[in-house]
N, C-alpha and C positions, 0 to 999 in steps of 0.2 A: 952315732951315739949322741953327739952334741945336739943334733937336730931333734932327736927324740926327747931329750931332757928339756930342751927349750919348748917344744910343743906341750909336754906334760906340765911345765911351769905355767905356760899361758893358759892351759885348760884349767889348772887348779886356781889360778887367780881369777879367771872368768867365773868359775863356780862360786868362789867366795864373794865376789862382787855381786852376783845375782842374789845370793843368800842375804847379803846385807840390804839390798834394795827391797827384798821381800819383807824383811823385818821392819824396815822403815815404813812401808805401806801399811803393815798391820798395826804399827804404833799410831799412825795417823788415823786409821779407821777407829781404833779404840778411843783416841782423843776426841774424834768427832762424835762418837756415841756418847761419851761422857758429857760433852757440851750440849748435846740434844737433851740428855737427861736433866742437866742443870736448868736448861731453858724451860722444860716442861714443869719442873719443880717450881720455878719462879712464876710461871703462868698460873699454876695451881694456887700458889699463895696469893697472887693478885685477885683471882676469882674469889677466894675465901674472904679477902679483905672487902671486896665489892659486895658480897653477900652480907657480911656483917654491917656494912654501911647502910645497905637497903633495909636490913632488919631494924637497925636503930632508928632510921628515918620513919619507917612504918609504925614502930612502937611510939615514937614521939607524936606522930600525927593522930594515932588512936587515943592517946592519953588526953588530948585536947578536947575530945568529944565526950 
């Protein structure tokens, strides 16, 4: 009986540990996806700024003629 309770306890703790590891991996994946999204948003803003800079430069060059 004691052996069965001990084995059941070990099994239960193992399942809980694996469940916790799985949640941690999911959280890390979600965090990585958020970071990628933030990086893409920053890159998009940089591209917009570059386009605005080129547009202003072209307009200033055409105004001189």
